[in-house]
C-alpha positions as CSV (number, residue, x, y, z in Angstrom):
1,M,150.7,-173.9,-16.3
2,K,154.3,-174.4,-15.3
3,K,156.5,-173.6,-18.2
4,K,159.4,-172.9,-15.9
5,I,161.6,-175.3,-17.8
6,L,161.6,-173.2,-20.9
7,A,162.9,-170.2,-19.1
8,I,165.7,-172.2,-17.8
9,L,166.7,-173.3,-21.2
10,M,166.9,-169.7,-22.5
11,A,169.2,-168.6,-19.7
12,A,171.4,-171.5,-20.2
13,A,172.0,-170.6,-23.8
14,M,173.3,-167.1,-22.8
15,T,175.4,-168.2,-19.9
16,F,177.3,-171.0,-21.5
17,S,177.2,-169.8,-25.1
18,F,175.9,-173.2,-26.2
19,A,175.9,-172.0,-29.8
20,A,179.7,-171.6,-29.8
21,C,181.1,-174.2,-27.4
22,G,184.6,-174.1,-28.9
23,G,185.5,-170.6,-27.7
24,G,188.6,-168.8,-29.1
25,D,188.8,-165.7,-31.4
26,A,187.3,-167.3,-34.5
27,P,183.6,-166.4,-35.0
28,A,181.2,-169.3,-34.4
29,E,179.7,-170.8,-37.5
30,E,176.0,-170.2,-37.6
31,T,173.9,-173.3,-37.3
32,S,170.2,-174.0,-36.9
33,A,168.7,-175.8,-34.0
34,P,168.8,-179.5,-34.7
35,A,165.4,-181.1,-35.2
36,A,164.5,-183.7,-32.6
37,E,164.1,-186.3,-35.3
38,E,167.7,-185.7,-36.6
39,V,169.2,-186.0,-33.2
40,V,167.4,-189.2,-32.5
41,E,169.0,-190.9,-35.5
42,E,172.5,-190.1,-34.1
43,A,172.2,-191.8,-30.7
44,A,170.2,-194.6,-29.2
45,P,167.5,-193.4,-26.8
46,A,168.0,-194.0,-23.1
47,E,165.5,-196.0,-21.1
48,E,162.6,-194.0,-19.6
49,E,162.4,-194.1,-15.8
50,I,158.9,-192.7,-15.6
51,D,156.0,-192.8,-18.0
52,I,155.2,-189.3,-19.1
53,T,153.5,-190.2,-22.4
54,N,150.3,-188.5,-21.2
55,W,152.0,-185.3,-20.0
56,T,151.7,-182.0,-21.9
57,A,154.8,-181.1,-23.8
58,F,156.2,-177.9,-25.2
59,Q,159.3,-177.0,-27.1
60,G,160.9,-174.0,-28.7
61,V,164.1,-172.1,-29.5
62,M,166.0,-169.7,-27.2
63,A,166.5,-166.0,-28.0
64,D,169.8,-166.9,-29.7
65,G,167.8,-168.8,-32.3
66,E,169.9,-171.9,-31.9
67,T,169.5,-173.5,-28.5
68,T,166.5,-175.8,-28.2
69,L,164.4,-176.3,-25.1
70,F,161.9,-178.9,-24.2
71,Y,159.4,-178.9,-21.3
72,V,156.8,-181.5,-20.0
73,F,154.4,-181.5,-17.1
74,N,151.8,-183.7,-15.7
75,E,148.0,-183.2,-15.6
76,D,147.8,-181.4,-12.3
77,S,151.1,-179.5,-12.8
78,T,152.7,-180.9,-9.7
79,A,155.6,-182.5,-11.5
80,G,157.5,-181.5,-14.6
81,G,160.7,-181.9,-16.6
82,L,162.8,-179.5,-18.6
83,V,165.7,-180.1,-21.0
84,I,167.8,-177.6,-23.0
85,V,170.3,-178.6,-25.6
86,S,173.0,-176.6,-27.4
87,A,172.9,-176.2,-31.2
88,D,175.8,-178.7,-31.6
89,A,174.1,-181.1,-29.2
90,T,177.2,-181.3,-26.9
91,K,175.8,-179.5,-23.7
92,S,172.5,-179.7,-21.9
93,I,170.6,-178.6,-18.9
94,S,167.9,-181.0,-17.4
95,V,165.8,-180.8,-14.3
96,F,162.9,-183.2,-13.4
97,G,160.8,-183.2,-10.2
98,E,158.3,-181.2,-8.2
99,N,156.7,-178.1,-9.8
100,G,155.7,-175.3,-7.5
101,I,155.6,-171.5,-6.7
102,D,157.8,-169.8,-4.1
103,E,155.6,-166.9,-3.2
104,E,158.3,-165.3,-1.1
105,L,160.7,-165.1,-4.0
106,G,158.0,-164.5,-6.6
107,Y,159.3,-167.3,-8.8
108,E,158.1,-170.6,-10.0
109,Y,160.4,-173.6,-9.6
110,I,161.2,-177.1,-10.4
111,A,163.0,-179.1,-7.8
112,D,165.2,-182.1,-8.9
113,A,165.5,-184.4,-5.9
114,D,168.1,-186.6,-7.6
115,K,170.4,-183.7,-8.3
116,G,169.6,-181.8,-5.2
117,L,169.0,-178.7,-7.4
118,T,166.1,-176.2,-7.7
119,M,165.7,-174.0,-10.8
120,Y,163.6,-170.8,-10.6
121,Y,161.8,-169.0,-13.4
122,T,158.5,-167.1,-14.4
123,H,156.1,-167.8,-17.2
124,Q,153.4,-165.9,-19.0
125,E,150.7,-167.6,-21.2
126,N,150.1,-165.8,-24.4
127,E,146.7,-165.5,-26.2
128,D,148.0,-167.5,-29.2
129,G,148.7,-170.5,-27.0
130,T,152.4,-170.0,-26.6
131,I,154.2,-169.5,-23.4
132,E,156.8,-166.9,-22.5
133,I,159.5,-168.1,-20.1
134,S,161.7,-165.6,-18.3
135,F,164.8,-166.0,-16.1
136,A,166.4,-163.9,-13.4
137,D,169.3,-163.1,-15.7
138,G,167.0,-161.4,-18.2
139,D,166.9,-164.2,-20.7
140,S,163.6,-165.4,-22.1
141,A,162.1,-167.8,-24.6
142,T,158.8,-168.6,-26.3
143,I,157.7,-172.2,-26.5
144,V,154.8,-173.9,-28.3
145,L,152.7,-177.0,-27.8
146,S,154.5,-180.1,-29.2
147,D,154.0,-183.9,-29.6
148,T,155.0,-185.6,-26.4
149,Q,156.8,-188.5,-28.1
150,E,158.9,-186.1,-30.2
151,V,160.0,-184.4,-27.0
152,L,160.7,-187.7,-25.2
153,D,162.9,-188.9,-28.1
154,A,164.9,-185.7,-28.0
155,M,165.2,-185.9,-24.2
156,D,166.5,-189.4,-24.4
157,V,169.2,-188.4,-26.9
158,I,170.2,-185.4,-24.7
159,A,170.5,-187.5,-21.6
160,E,172.7,-190.0,-23.3
161,G,175.0,-187.9,-25.5
162,T,175.6,-184.5,-23.9
163,E,177.6,-182.8,-21.1
164,D,175.3,-181.8,-18.2
165,V,175.9,-178.2,-17.2
166,T,172.8,-177.9,-15.0
167,E,174.6,-177.1,-11.8
168,Q,176.7,-174.3,-13.4
169,Y,173.6,-172.7,-15.0
170,I,171.6,-172.8,-11.8
171,A,174.4,-171.2,-10.0
172,S,174.4,-168.2,-12.4
173,L,170.6,-167.8,-11.9
174,Y,171.0,-167.8,-8.1
175,E,173.7,-165.1,-8.4
176,A,171.3,-163.0,-10.6
177,Q,168.6,-163.4,-7.9
178,G,170.9,-162.6,-5.1
179,L,170.5,-166.0,-3.5
180,E,173.1,-168.2,-1.9
181,V,174.1,-170.9,-4.2
182,P,173.3,-174.3,-2.6
183,A,175.8,-177.1,-2.9
184,A,174.5,-179.9,-5.0
185,E,173.4,-182.8,-2.8
186,E,174.8,-186.1,-3.6
187,A,172.1,-188.7,-4.4
188,V,171.7,-191.0,-1.4
189,P,172.5,-194.6,-2.5
190,A,169.8,-197.1,-1.8
191,E,170.4,-199.0,1.4
192,E,171.7,-202.5,0.9
193,T,169.7,-205.2,2.6
194,A,170.7,-205.8,6.2
195,V,170.5,-209.5,5.8
196,D,173.5,-211.5,4.6
197,L,172.1,-214.5,2.8
198,T,175.4,-216.1,2.1
199,G,175.1,-219.8,2.8
200,W,171.3,-219.7,3.1
201,S,169.0,-222.0,1.1
202,C,167.0,-219.7,-1.2
203,Y,163.9,-220.3,-3.3
204,Q,161.6,-218.4,-5.6
205,G,158.4,-219.0,-7.5
206,V,155.0,-217.7,-8.5
207,M,151.7,-217.7,-6.6
208,P,148.6,-219.3,-8.1
209,D,147.5,-216.0,-9.6
210,G,150.4,-216.4,-12.0
211,E,151.7,-212.9,-11.2
212,T,152.8,-212.5,-7.6
213,T,156.3,-213.6,-7.0
214,V,157.3,-215.3,-3.7
215,F,160.8,-215.6,-2.2
216,F,161.8,-217.9,0.7
217,A,165.1,-218.3,2.4
218,V,166.3,-220.1,5.5
219,D,169.8,-220.2,7.1
220,E,172.0,-223.3,7.6
221,T,170.9,-223.7,11.3
222,A,167.2,-223.4,10.4
223,T,166.7,-220.7,13.0
224,R,166.6,-217.7,10.8
225,G,164.5,-217.2,7.7
226,A,162.9,-214.7,5.3
227,M,159.8,-214.6,3.1
228,F,158.9,-212.0,0.6
229,M,156.1,-211.5,-1.9
230,L,156.1,-209.0,-4.7
231,S,153.1,-207.9,-6.8
232,A,153.3,-208.2,-10.6
233,D,153.4,-204.4,-11.0
234,C,156.1,-204.1,-8.2
235,T,153.9,-201.6,-6.2
236,Q,153.0,-203.8,-3.2
237,S,155.0,-206.3,-1.1
238,I,155.0,-208.6,1.9
239,S,158.1,-208.9,3.9
240,V,159.0,-210.9,7.0
241,I,162.6,-211.4,8.2
242,G,163.5,-213.0,11.5
243,N,163.4,-216.1,13.7
244,Y,162.3,-219.3,11.9
245,V,160.6,-222.0,14.0
246,Y,159.2,-225.4,12.9
247,D,156.5,-226.8,15.2
248,E,157.0,-230.5,14.5
249,A,153.9,-231.5,16.4
250,A,151.6,-229.2,14.6
251,G,153.5,-229.4,11.3
252,I,153.5,-225.6,11.1
253,E,156.4,-223.4,10.3
254,S,156.6,-219.7,11.3
255,L,158.6,-216.6,10.7
256,T,158.6,-213.7,13.2
257,D,159.8,-210.3,11.9
258,D,162.6,-208.8,13.9
259,E,161.3,-205.2,13.5
260,S,157.5,-205.4,13.4
261,G,157.0,-208.5,15.5
262,L,154.5,-209.8,12.9
263,Q,154.4,-213.6,12.5
264,I,153.5,-215.5,9.4
265,N,152.6,-219.2,9.5
266,F,152.9,-221.6,6.6
267,T,153.9,-225.1,5.6
268,T,156.5,-226.3,3.1
269,T,156.6,-229.7,1.5
270,D,159.7,-231.2,-0.2
271,N,158.6,-232.5,-3.5
272,G,161.8,-234.6,-4.0
273,D,162.7,-232.9,-7.2
274,G,164.5,-229.9,-5.7
275,T,161.3,-227.9,-5.4
276,L,159.2,-227.0,-2.4
277,T,155.4,-226.4,-2.2
278,V,154.5,-223.5,0.1
279,D,151.0,-223.4,1.6
280,M,150.0,-220.2,3.3
281,G,146.8,-221.7,4.6
282,D,144.4,-219.4,2.8
283,G,144.3,-221.4,-0.5
284,D,147.5,-219.7,-1.7
285,V,149.8,-222.6,-2.7
286,A,153.0,-222.1,-4.7
287,T,155.8,-224.3,-6.0
288,I,159.2,-222.7,-5.5
289,V,162.5,-223.6,-7.0
290,E,166.1,-223.1,-5.7
291,A,167.5,-219.7,-6.5
292,E,170.8,-217.9,-6.1
293,P,171.0,-215.8,-2.9
294,Q,171.8,-212.7,-5.0
295,V,168.4,-213.0,-6.7
296,V,166.6,-212.9,-3.4
297,I,168.9,-210.0,-2.2
298,D,168.1,-208.0,-5.3
299,A,164.4,-208.5,-4.8
300,M,164.7,-207.5,-1.2
301,D,166.3,-204.2,-2.2
302,V,163.6,-203.5,-4.7
303,I,160.9,-204.2,-2.2
304,A,162.5,-202.0,0.5
305,A,163.0,-199.0,-1.9
306,E,160.0,-199.0,-4.2
307,T,156.9,-200.8,-2.8
308,T,154.1,-200.3,-0.3
309,D,154.4,-202.8,2.6
310,V,151.1,-204.6,3.1
311,T,152.4,-207.3,5.4
312,A,150.2,-206.5,8.3
313,E,147.0,-206.6,6.1
314,Y,148.0,-209.9,4.5
315,I,148.8,-211.6,7.7
316,A,145.5,-210.4,9.2
317,G,143.7,-212.0,6.2
318,L,145.4,-215.3,7.0
319,Q,144.1,-215.5,10.5
């Protein structure tokens, strides 16, 4: 099991003195680690980006007796997340991503692609079902099996209401391991669509299955066009952007994709009420209504970044 997250939490407590964030000469007032339920009442939970409700969750308290740590990992232990929060709930460390083992270094790790940071640790499974997490700076913590939803609630609060000191903490661990501290990589922004739909006529609607959304756009000169289809669960898409041609004799319209060279044929019928009926020729007929260009642009960005392109397979099925 990869309880790496826990170890990280412990080290963070010692490095940043989470229990006494104010500093100064006055001794820090002793406080107990806040219960996840209490924290949740103080702040609205943030939206979950991934569904980890079926992951295994652990939580515990660092060696200082105050700093709380949370750890979750998926069924095959290839992905995990860890969060540590100070006793006063003002600072936190969080890493989510790939779980693995660096055999050369002799450490387990969790690599956060969004932050461009990798955290190292070791863990030992105890006979009583608990896990001992250790860090390169000598800190350690014991964590126990927990209810996943309780951990999720606490993690949401942490993400929304605390100062993230993950980078500083990881830097201290690298120093303890004698490693070169890597510069945090900035997240690469999603590419904006290369097509400027300003002035284009744009439409959207739903296919007969009641779930698949279709988008259609054509420019003012009726020589350029685009067609997209997006599955209901946003996992698969069809995308064709390029030259638009209307074969008046055959009554067939076509779009040829600039990059792939794939061509999709269809017909559109003006219904006289501002809507169009699109017929793909395979029995798929949809009524589409006028839409703002930005709506189509947003859909294009989602399709490009988050879906599997099945355009070739779909077009083959039309032939």
